[in-house]
C-alpha distance (Angstrom), angle and dihedral (degrees) to the residues before:
residue distance angle dihedral
M1 . . .
R2 3.74 . .
F3 3.82 89.4 .
W4 3.74 91.6 58.8
Q5 3.79 92.4 45.7
K6 3.83 90.7 52.2
S7 3.81 91.3 46.2
R8 3.71 91.5 48.9
H9 3.82 90.7 48.3
F10 3.84 91.1 49.0
I11 3.78 93.6 48.9
I12 3.81 91.4 51.6
E13 3.78 92.8 46.7
L14 3.76 90.4 48.9
S15 3.81 91.2 47.8
H16 3.85 89.3 53.3
Y17 3.72 90.2 48.9
L18 3.79 97.0 49.8
A19 3.81 89.9 46.2
K20 3.83 92.0 59.2
P21 3.84 113.6 104.5
H22 3.86 93.1 -130.2
L23 3.83 90.4 79.0
L24 3.78 90.3 62.0
F25 3.78 88.8 50.3
Y26 3.81 89.9 62.3
A27 3.80 98.2 34.8
L28 3.75 99.9 48.5
P29 3.82 97.0 52.7
W30 3.75 89.0 46.8
L31 3.84 90.3 52.9
M32 3.86 87.5 50.8
V33 3.83 88.4 53.0
L34 3.82 91.6 52.5
L35 3.79 91.3 48.3
I36 3.86 90.4 51.9
L37 3.72 94.9 46.1
G38 3.84 93.6 44.2
T39 3.80 90.1 50.6
I40 3.85 93.6 50.0
A41 3.91 91.1 44.0
Q42 3.73 92.0 57.8
K43 3.83 89.8 77.0
D44 3.88 92.7 61.0
L45 3.82 101.8 24.5
G46 3.78 103.3 32.1
V47 3.74 130.0 -119.1
Y48 3.82 97.6 -78.1
V49 3.91 99.2 48.1
A50 3.89 91.8 40.1
T51 3.86 89.7 50.6
E52 3.79 92.0 49.1
K53 3.73 94.4 44.6
Y54 3.76 99.5 49.1
F55 3.79 109.5 15.1
N56 3.84 109.3 29.9
S57 3.76 98.2 38.9
F58 3.78 135.3 94.9
V59 3.83 91.8 -149.8
T60 3.77 127.6 33.0
W61 3.73 116.9 -163.7
M62 3.78 116.6 -139.5
G63 3.76 98.4 -167.3
P64 3.77 104.5 -59.0
I65 3.78 93.4 -20.1
P66 3.85 121.0 96.2
T67 3.76 116.3 -138.6
P68 3.86 133.2 174.6
G69 3.87 110.5 -82.8
G70 3.76 127.9 -146.6
L71 3.81 98.0 -84.2
S72 3.85 93.7 50.1
T73 3.84 93.7 44.9
I74 3.83 91.5 49.5
G75 3.76 91.1 43.5
L76 3.86 90.7 52.2
I77 3.83 90.3 50.2
F78 3.86 88.8 47.5
I79 3.84 92.0 52.9
A80 3.75 93.2 45.6
L81 3.79 91.3 50.0
T82 3.69 94.4 44.6
I83 3.81 93.4 52.9
K84 3.84 90.7 46.6
F85 3.86 89.8 48.6
I86 3.82 97.9 47.6
F87 3.81 103.3 35.1
F88 3.79 108.5 22.2
S89 3.79 105.8 30.5
P90 3.83 113.2 118.8
W91 3.82 96.9 -116.6
Q92 3.85 98.0 -153.0
W93 3.69 135.0 113.5
K94 3.76 98.5 -108.9
K95 3.73 88.9 59.0
S96 3.70 96.2 43.6
G97 3.80 93.8 105.6
T98 3.90 91.5 55.6
I99 3.85 89.1 46.9
L100 3.86 90.9 52.1
T101 3.82 93.1 48.2
H102 3.79 89.4 48.5
L103 3.85 89.7 53.8
G104 3.82 91.4 51.3
V105 3.83 91.4 52.0
L106 3.81 89.6 51.3
L107 3.81 90.5 51.0
L108 3.76 89.0 49.2
L109 3.84 90.6 54.2
I110 3.93 91.2 47.2
G111 3.69 89.7 52.8
G112 3.87 92.3 50.2
I113 3.73 91.9 49.3
I114 3.84 93.9 47.8
T115 3.79 90.5 48.0
A116 3.81 92.5 49.6
L117 3.81 92.0 50.6
T118 3.75 103.6 39.5
S119 3.92 110.7 21.8
K120 3.85 115.5 117.0
E121 3.76 129.1 -167.6
G122 3.81 130.4 -163.9
F123 3.83 142.2 133.9
M124 3.79 143.7 -110.9
I125 3.85 124.6 -144.8
I126 3.76 108.3 -160.5
P127 3.87 122.5 -180.0
E128 3.86 117.2 -149.6
G129 3.83 110.9 -85.2
Q130 3.88 94.8 18.8
E131 3.76 134.5 102.6
I132 3.81 127.4 -136.6
N133 3.82 126.5 -166.7
K134 3.86 101.0 173.5
I135 3.84 132.5 79.0
S136 3.78 114.7 -139.2
D137 3.88 116.2 -141.4
Y138 3.85 116.3 -122.0
R139 3.88 93.3 -142.3
A140 3.80 113.8 13.5
R141 3.90 118.2 88.1
V142 3.71 129.0 -170.3
L143 3.71 135.9 -164.0
N144 3.82 108.9 -129.8
F145 3.77 128.5 -164.3
Y146 3.80 113.1 -156.5
Q147 3.76 130.2 -165.9
D148 3.83 118.2 -179.6
E149 3.82 89.1 -8.5
Q150 3.86 90.6 -57.1
I151 3.79 124.8 114.4
I152 3.77 107.6 -120.5
K153 3.80 95.4 170.4
T154 3.85 136.1 21.6
V155 3.93 126.1 -170.5
S156 3.72 125.5 -178.4
F157 3.71 111.8 -113.9
R158 3.80 91.9 -141.8
D159 3.88 89.4 54.4
L160 3.88 94.7 54.8
K161 3.84 113.6 114.3
I162 3.71 128.4 -166.0
D163 3.87 112.4 -95.7
Q164 3.75 90.2 18.0
V165 3.80 111.7 149.8
F166 3.76 131.4 -148.2
E167 3.78 127.1 -169.6
I168 3.91 112.9 -154.0
D169 3.70 124.4 168.7
N170 3.83 89.5 -26.6
I171 3.78 91.7 -48.5
K172 3.79 115.7 125.0
I173 3.81 111.4 -146.9
K174 3.85 121.1 -170.4
I175 3.75 123.9 -173.1
L176 3.82 110.8 -132.7
M177 3.85 101.8 172.2
T178 3.72 141.9 -6.9
C179 3.86 131.6 -166.1
D180 3.85 126.1 -169.6
N181 3.78 88.7 -155.6
C182 3.83 115.4 20.0
D183 3.77 140.5 -169.3
A184 3.84 127.5 -175.8
Q185 3.73 135.9 -123.0
A186 3.72 137.2 171.0
P187 3.89 114.7 -70.7
S188 3.88 107.8 -81.3
G189 3.81 96.0 -158.7
Q190 3.76 90.9 -109.6
Y191 3.78 93.8 121.7
D192 3.79 129.2 49.0
N193 3.87 134.1 -133.4
L194 3.88 95.9 16.1
Q195 3.78 114.8 -150.9
G196 3.85 132.7 -171.7
L197 3.82 115.3 -18.8
A198 3.78 89.6 -1.8
V199 3.76 88.6 72.9
N200 3.79 91.7 71.6
M201 3.85 104.7 25.3
E202 3.73 146.7 26.0
L203 3.75 127.0 -152.5
F204 3.80 124.9 -126.6
S205 3.80 131.3 -179.1
I206 3.93 120.5 -105.7
P207 3.72 127.0 -178.9
E208 3.85 116.0 -68.6
E209 3.79 120.0 -108.2
K210 3.74 117.2 -114.6
N211 3.77 90.0 -116.4
S212 3.78 102.1 55.7
E213 3.85 94.0 -159.7
V214 3.82 86.9 74.2
N215 3.76 96.0 52.7
F216 3.90 115.2 112.3
S217 3.79 105.9 -135.4
G218 3.75 126.7 -163.3
L219 3.88 145.3 151.2
I220 3.69 142.6 -154.1
L221 3.83 119.8 -134.2
S222 3.84 140.1 171.3
A223 3.76 124.1 -132.6
E224 3.77 130.3 -157.5
T225 3.83 116.0 -168.6
G226 3.77 138.6 162.4
K227 3.84 85.7 -102.2
T228 3.85 104.1 78.0
A229 3.76 91.5 -161.2
Q230 3.78 92.0 63.3
N231 3.86 95.5 50.7
G232 3.73 116.2 110.2
T233 3.81 146.3 66.0
Y234 3.82 123.9 -33.7
I235 3.70 138.2 -177.0
V236 3.83 123.7 -136.4
M237 3.77 119.0 -168.9
E238 3.77 135.7 -178.7
D239 3.84 114.6 -101.7
I240 3.85 94.1 2.4
P241 3.72 109.8 124.9
K242 3.82 95.4 -155.0
N243 3.84 97.9 89.0
P244 3.83 130.0 167.2
I245 3.79 113.4 -91.5
L246 3.79 113.6 -167.1
K247 3.82 129.4 -174.4
G248 3.72 112.2 -118.0
D249 3.81 132.5 -179.2
S250 3.77 93.3 -94.5
G251 3.88 98.0 34.1
N252 3.67 142.9 -66.5
I253 3.80 121.5 -23.3
E254 3.79 120.0 -153.7
I255 3.82 119.7 -164.0
K256 3.76 118.6 -150.8
L257 3.82 134.2 178.1
E258 3.80 106.2 -148.4
R259 3.76 142.9 157.4
A260 3.70 114.9 -86.4
K261 3.90 110.7 -102.3
T262 3.80 133.9 -151.3
P263 3.82 112.4 -152.8
L264 3.84 118.0 -132.9
V265 3.81 124.9 -146.4
F266 3.71 88.4 -132.6
G267 3.90 136.6 43.6
I268 3.73 134.1 -123.6
H269 3.89 114.2 -145.5
L270 3.84 118.1 -168.2
K271 3.81 111.7 -143.2
D272 3.80 97.8 173.0
F273 3.77 140.7 -8.4
R274 3.93 124.2 -153.9
K275 3.79 129.1 -165.5
I276 3.84 109.7 -159.8
D277 3.84 112.6 -158.9
Y278 3.80 129.0 -158.7
P279 3.94 107.0 -99.9
G280 3.71 112.1 -81.7
T281 3.85 95.4 8.0
N282 3.76 141.2 83.5
K283 3.79 90.1 -131.9
A284 3.79 112.5 118.9
R285 3.78 114.5 -118.3
E286 3.83 95.2 177.3
F287 3.84 143.9 -8.1
E288 3.78 125.1 -143.6
S289 3.72 132.4 -173.1
D290 3.80 125.8 -161.8
L291 3.85 103.0 -148.1
L292 3.77 135.6 -177.0
V293 3.78 114.3 -149.6
Q294 3.77 109.7 -151.6
D295 3.89 116.5 -167.9
G296 3.82 110.1 169.1
D297 3.79 108.0 -62.4
L298 3.78 92.3 -12.7
E299 3.78 123.3 87.3
W300 3.83 133.8 159.8
P301 3.87 136.4 168.6
V302 3.81 124.0 -110.8
T303 3.77 131.5 172.4
I304 3.76 120.8 -143.8
S305 3.74 129.9 -169.9
M306 3.76 138.3 176.9
N307 3.83 91.2 -78.1
Q308 3.72 100.0 31.5
P309 3.85 115.4 62.8
L310 3.76 129.9 -174.3
R311 3.88 116.7 -115.7
Y312 3.87 117.0 -165.2
K313 3.77 132.9 151.6
G314 3.73 96.1 -13.6
Y315 3.85 96.5 -46.5
T316 3.71 128.0 103.7
F317 3.75 120.8 -155.2
Y318 3.91 118.1 -154.3
Q319 3.76 125.0 -167.6
S320 3.87 100.3 -117.7
S321 3.81 109.1 166.1
F322 3.77 144.5 -54.8
D323 3.79 144.6 -119.8
T324 3.78 142.1 -171.0
R325 3.79 120.2 -122.6
E326 3.82 124.8 175.2
D327 3.90 91.3 -13.4
K328 3.89 89.4 -54.0
E329 3.72 125.1 115.8
V330 3.74 114.8 -122.6
T331 3.81 128.2 -159.9
V332 3.76 123.1 -149.1
L333 3.79 117.5 -153.4
N334 3.72 125.3 -168.3
V335 3.88 108.0 -142.0
V336 3.80 125.4 -158.6
E337 3.81 127.5 -171.2
N338 3.75 108.8 -163.5
K339 3.89 118.6 166.2
G340 3.75 91.8 -175.0
R341 3.75 94.0 56.2
I342 3.76 97.1 107.9
F343 3.85 95.8 51.2
P344 3.87 95.8 78.2
Y345 3.78 91.0 56.0
I346 3.75 95.1 47.1
S347 3.80 95.3 43.6
T348 3.90 91.6 47.7
L349 3.89 89.6 53.8
I350 3.87 90.5 49.2
I351 3.76 94.0 46.1
F352 3.78 91.1 49.8
A353 3.82 91.7 46.5
G354 3.85 88.7 49.3
L355 3.82 94.2 50.9
L356 3.84 91.5 44.2
L357 3.96 89.0 51.0
H358 3.81 91.4 45.4
S359 3.85 90.3 52.1
I360 3.84 91.9 48.2
I361 3.84 92.9 48.7
R362 3.84 91.0 47.7
L363 3.79 92.0 48.2
Q364 3.74 92.5 49.3
S365 3.76 90.7 49.6
Y366 3.75 90.9 54.5
K367 3.80 89.6 50.0
D368 3.81 91.3 52.2
K369 3.81 91.6 49.3
A370 3.79 91.0 49.9
I371 3.79 89.3 54.9
């Protein structure tokens, strides 16, 4: 019984401590420090790494010293404001504007936490006249094994280990080397029985780029099959069409290193792409894509540009860039999935309503005193 009394007393004391305003006086300046450091670090680390280190982390390491990260700092502020809001708010009409504003701030913090924990970003490359229904990840790569153009096995590239062995359709695959960012050189003689691309080149690792999406990943593997002529060392590289194709018991197995993809329940068809230049120059002023959204039996046209994205089913499609492949124009769309996107709009309206109500109540109280 004494234990529960002490626990209850501790919780009450902790609640009073967290509800005090001095906690925010420490947490808010530290949050500003993280925002400044994270913004500056983007130049050297890249946007993604800097965001993960300073904003989307519970612990941020300053050299050998662990410090609160963006998520833990915002979480502490949220807990303190929630306790203050529920247990220590003056629940009376004349304070209703302040309470409503407080609620709006809490919703804004909830949206920020949801965004940090769940938001995903990728891209789509769509040639004119074609439809794409998958989002490619900017950073994650996977090693896919295809049979009859169907994926029969997928392994995360990050999870691959040296000397790791796979057995697929009576083909023994062994990982010899991986590189997150690769360059090529002439074969050094380190590997035996070279096959395919490995006959003319050998991969080696170079420093990673600050933006991981531009890294050129690859790996070296060995294969043992029932066909002795196919046994040997192979190279698999990202975005290189010449992939190893090995004869298994049930058919050919093609090995590809690809970006991880997220399937959509709808498709995006590119009807036409336009590049609009500044008058008298070849410098692009704007890109536009005429798209056809196809969701089951429903389809409708939409045009997106650099300042006019498409929003549908929790995804936002931004016009990012363009390319030309095989005499066809190709649009590149940046795709963001953000489950917390609606929170800033709702919280802003609530904060505005709270401030407006607070001003009306204060003005009315001044009038009452004057009378």
